[in-house]
N, C-alpha and C positions, 0 to 999 in steps of 0.2 A: 504516258510516254514523256520522258524528260526532254527539254529542248537541247538541241545540239550546242555544246559548249565550245566546239572547235572554232577558232577564228581563222578565216581565210584572209591572208594578206597578199596583196599584189603590189610590186614596186617597180619603178623604172627611173632611170636617170638620163640626163642629156646634157651635152655641152656643144655649143655652136662655135666651132673653130678649134676646140680641144687643144690648148686652153682657150676659153672664151666665156661668154655668158652661159650659165647653166641652170638646171633646175631638176627637181625630183617630183615624181607623182606617185601617190599611194592610194590604194583602194582597200578598205577593210570591210569585210562582210562577216556577219555573225547573226544567227538566229533571225534571219529575215531582214536585218538592218544593214545599211551601208553608210560608210563615212569616207569622204575623199579629203586628202591633204596634199598640198603642193607649196613650193616656194622657189623663188629664183635668186640666183647669186650673180654678181656682176662679173666675176672671173674665177673660173674653176676648171676642173676636168671631168670628162665623162665618168671615169672610174670613181672619182670622189662622189659624184651625184648618185651613181649606182649604189655605193655603200650607204650614203646618207638616206636614200629611199628606204632601204632595208632597216636602218637604224630607227628612222622616224616611225615606220610601221610598228616596230616592237615597242619603242618608248611610248607610243600613244596609248598602249593598253594599260588600264588602271590597276589591274591585278595580274598575278601570274596566270598564264593561259597556255592551252595547247594551241599551237599555231602551225599552219601550213603556209609557208611564205614562198610565193612564186615570183621569179624574176627571170629576165632574159640575159642576166649577167653571169657568165661562167666564172668571171673573176670573183664575184661574191660567193657563188655556190661552192666553187672549188676551195676558196680560201677557208671556208668553214668546214665543209664536208670532208675535205682531204686533210684537215688539221694544220694547214699551212699557217694560219694566223696564230694559233696557239703556240706553234713551234717558234714563230718569229718573236712573239712576246716573251717566251721563255729564254730566247737568245738575245734579249735586249733590243728587239726589233731589227735583228740582222737576218737576212736571207741566207747568208753564208759568211765566211771570214772577211770577204771583201765588200759585199754589197749590203746596204741598208734596205730594209723593207720600205716600200712606198706607202704613204698614208697611214702611218702608225696611230695617229690620233683617232682616225675613224675606225680602224680595225679594233682598237681598244674599246671604243664605245660599242661597236657591234658585238664583240665578245661579251661584254658586260650585259648587254640587252638580251643576248641569247641565253646567258646563264640564268636569267630571271624567269624564263619560260621553258616550255617543252616545245622546241621548234624543229620542224622538218622543212628542209629547203627543197624546192622543186624548180628545176630549170625548164623554161619554156622558150621555144624559138621566137625571137623578136620579129615583128612585122610579118607574121604568118597567120594573122586572122584570129588570134586568141583574144576574145572580147575584152577581158579584164586587162590584159597586157597592153592592148591597143589603147584603152582608156587611160592607163597610166602614162603611156607614151605621149598622148595628147596633153595630159596635165603637165608632164615634165617639160615638154617643148613650149607650151604656152607660157609657163612660168619663166623659162629661159628667155623667151622673146619679149615678153610684155611686163614681167614682174621682177626682173633681175636686179634687185636693189640691195639684197643682203650681201654681207662681206664674208667670204670664206677666209677667215683670218689666218688660219694655219697655212693654207695654200699661198696666200699673198705674202706672208712673212717668209716662207721658203723661197718663193720666186725673187723677192727683194734681196735675200741673202745670196742667192745664186748670181744675181746680176751684179752684186757688189764685189764678187770674187774676181 
C-alpha cells in the first residue's frame, strides 16, 4: 500500500485590537508527520493574518501537492471557492467600479500558491473544539502576543498613506 500523499493543512490568524499585533499559526500533517509554523507581526489585521496563514501553509510545501486546507476564515474560503479573488485580480483588484479589493498583495500570493497545488478548502467553525484549529489558534495568538516583531510592510504603508490624506 502506498503512503497517503495528501497534505492536511490547518491555518489560523489573529490580531489583537484589529488592527494591532497579529500572528498566524499553521499545522501541516502528512504521512504521519507534523510541522508547525507561526510568526508575529507588530501591526496588522485579522483578515491579513488569516490570509497569510493559508499562504504560508501552501508556500511551505516543497513540491506540488494535493492539499486539504482547513481554516475558520470564511473570508479566505469564500474568496477562493466562490471565485471572488480571481475576479478581483481580473478587474485590477477592484470589487466593483467604486471599491478596491482589500489585501490584494496577499490575495495575489494566495492565488499563486493555490495554482501550484491541487487545493480543497474546508471551513471549520472556530473555537468549537476542532483540535487542529485550536492548535493553530494557540500558535497565532502566542505569536501575536509574544513574537510580534515582523513588519507587515504593505499594511503599514497603506495605513501611513491613509493617515497622510
